[in-house]
C-alpha positions as CSV (number, residue, x, y, z in Angstrom):
1,M,31.7,8.5,76.4
2,A,35.1,10.1,75.8
3,L,35.1,13.4,74.7
4,V,37.5,14.8,72.6
5,G,38.6,17.9,71.0
6,N,39.8,21.0,70.8
7,L,38.5,24.8,72.3
8,K,38.6,26.7,69.2
9,D,36.3,24.5,68.3
10,L,33.8,23.7,71.4
11,P,35.7,26.6,73.2
12,L,34.7,25.7,77.5
13,D,31.7,28.0,77.9
14,E,29.9,25.9,75.3
15,L,31.7,22.6,76.7
16,L,30.5,23.1,80.3
17,Q,26.8,23.4,79.6
18,A,27.2,20.5,77.3
19,L,28.9,18.9,79.7
20,R,26.4,20.3,83.0
21,S,24.1,16.7,83.6
22,R,27.2,15.2,83.4
23,E,29.6,13.3,86.7
24,G,33.2,12.6,85.1
25,A,37.6,14.9,84.9
26,L,37.9,17.1,82.0
27,E,41.5,17.4,81.4
28,I,42.5,20.3,79.2
29,W,46.1,20.9,78.0
30,N,48.5,23.4,75.4
31,V,46.5,26.6,76.9
32,K,49.6,29.4,76.3
33,G,50.2,30.0,80.5
34,V,48.2,27.4,81.7
35,A,50.1,24.2,83.3
36,S,47.9,21.2,82.3
37,T,44.2,21.1,83.9
38,T,41.9,18.5,85.5
39,L,38.0,20.3,85.7
40,Y,36.0,17.3,88.3
41,L,32.6,17.6,87.6
42,K,29.6,16.4,89.0
43,P,26.1,17.0,87.8
44,G,25.4,21.2,88.0
45,Y,29.2,21.1,89.7
46,I,32.4,22.2,89.4
47,R,34.1,19.7,92.0
48,S,37.8,21.2,92.0
49,L,40.3,22.4,89.4
50,D,43.7,20.4,89.9
51,Q,47.1,20.5,88.5
52,K,49.9,18.2,88.9
53,G,47.0,16.0,90.8
54,K,47.0,18.2,93.7
55,P,43.7,20.0,93.7
56,L,43.5,24.1,93.3
57,P,42.7,26.7,96.5
58,S,39.7,28.5,95.2
59,L,42.0,31.8,94.3
60,A,43.8,30.2,92.1
61,A,41.5,27.6,90.9
62,K,39.9,31.0,89.5
63,A,42.7,33.1,88.6
64,V,42.6,29.3,85.5
65,L,39.3,28.7,84.7
66,L,39.4,32.5,83.9
67,A,42.5,31.4,81.2
68,L,40.6,28.3,80.6
69,F,37.2,30.8,79.3
70,Q,39.7,32.9,77.5
71,A,41.7,30.1,75.8
72,G,40.9,30.2,72.4
73,E,43.5,27.3,72.0
74,G,43.6,24.3,74.0
75,A,43.2,20.5,73.8
76,F,40.5,18.4,75.7
77,E,39.5,15.6,77.0
78,F,36.3,14.7,79.3
79,V,36.5,11.1,80.8
80,P,33.4,9.9,82.1
81,G,32.9,8.5,85.9
82,A,36.0,10.3,87.0
83,R,36.7,11.1,90.1
84,P,39.3,13.9,92.4
85,P,41.8,11.3,93.9
86,H,41.3,14.1,97.1
87,K,38.8,15.2,99.8
88,Y,39.6,19.3,98.8
89,R,35.3,20.1,96.4
90,L,35.1,23.6,95.2
91,N,32.3,22.3,94.4
92,W,30.8,25.9,92.1
93,P,27.4,25.9,90.7
94,I,27.9,25.3,86.6
95,E,26.1,27.5,85.6
96,R,26.6,30.7,87.9
97,A,30.9,30.6,87.3
98,L,30.0,30.9,84.0
99,L,27.9,33.9,84.3
100,S,30.7,35.2,86.7
101,L,33.7,34.5,83.7
102,V,30.9,36.3,80.9
103,T,30.6,39.4,83.7
104,L,34.8,39.3,84.5
105,T,35.8,39.2,81.2
106,D,33.6,41.9,79.4
107,E,34.5,44.1,82.6
108,M,38.4,43.2,82.2
109,A,38.0,44.0,78.5
110,R,36.1,47.0,79.3
111,R,39.7,48.1,81.0
112,K,42.3,50.3,79.3
113,D,43.9,51.6,83.0
114,L,45.5,47.9,83.6
115,P,48.8,48.9,85.5
116,P,52.3,47.2,84.2
117,P,53.3,44.2,86.0
118,E,55.9,46.1,87.7
119,A,53.8,48.4,89.6
120,R,53.2,48.6,93.3
121,F,50.4,49.1,95.8
122,H,49.8,49.6,99.2
123,L,46.9,48.9,101.6
124,V,45.1,51.3,102.5
125,K,42.4,49.9,104.2
126,A,39.8,46.5,103.8
127,A,36.6,47.0,105.2
128,G,33.3,46.1,104.1
129,P,32.7,43.6,101.2
130,L,34.8,45.1,98.4
131,P,35.3,42.7,95.0
132,C,38.1,41.0,94.5
133,Q,38.2,40.0,98.3
134,D,39.7,36.2,98.0
135,L,43.1,38.5,96.4
136,L,43.1,40.9,98.8
137,Q,43.0,38.2,101.9
138,A,45.5,36.5,100.1
139,A,47.9,39.2,99.8
140,S,47.0,41.2,102.6
141,D,50.9,40.8,104.2
142,L,52.2,41.4,101.2
143,L,50.2,45.1,100.7
144,A,50.5,46.3,103.9
145,R,54.7,45.9,103.3
146,G,54.0,47.5,99.1
147,A,54.3,45.2,96.6
148,S,53.8,44.8,92.6
149,V,51.3,43.5,90.4
150,E,54.0,40.9,89.2
151,G,55.3,39.8,92.5
152,I,52.1,39.0,94.5
153,A,51.1,37.3,90.4
154,R,54.1,35.3,91.9
155,R,53.8,35.0,95.4
156,L,49.8,33.2,94.4
157,G,50.0,31.8,91.2
158,V,47.5,33.6,89.5
159,P,48.3,35.5,86.1
160,W,49.9,38.8,87.0
161,T,46.6,40.6,84.1
162,Y,44.1,39.6,86.9
163,V,46.2,40.8,89.8
164,A,46.2,44.2,88.0
165,F,42.6,44.4,87.2
166,C,41.6,43.4,90.9
167,L,44.1,45.7,92.1
168,R,42.6,48.3,90.1
169,R,39.4,47.5,91.5
170,L,40.1,48.2,94.5
171,Q,41.9,51.9,93.7
172,D,38.9,52.7,92.6
173,L,37.4,52.5,95.7
174,G,39.9,53.7,98.5
175,A,40.9,50.1,99.2
176,V,44.6,50.4,98.1
177,R,47.1,53.0,96.7
178,P,49.7,53.0,94.0
179,T,53.5,54.1,95.4
180,L,56.4,54.7,94.7
181,G,59.8,52.9,94.8
182,G,60.8,49.2,94.6
């Protein structure tokens, strides 16, 4: 049986909780700033996130999932039994993903000092376990020569607010520093 609705009535966290023991495709569209997205689920796991028929790599999938989690509105339909048409798998446990999303959303809401999109950063060091490790790794070539928040976001296909949040966290730990110039 298909399930159809809107995220304003059934937010993503509640929707994923309700579907956590099901297998199928959760299609979400009409979310401001997010392309139509399909979450492929299997019991207890998010198999993959797809946009335009292609699986999203981990970093982009995380950013899209965060945007969907924070969305106040957007249409959805769950199609039971549907499986991804590709072999790529994230296999994220739903409970762990939801906990991470809640934690990240709370932390982002508390931060009032995010850099603007045009702010530029330069890599200082990338040793040891750091937060936002996947973003740091994906943007290391850009950060090595200095890059703007917006430039990194565009290159990685993630929202600039997520990049700004990660860079501020990394700056707090001394891994990146703001630079001057364009």
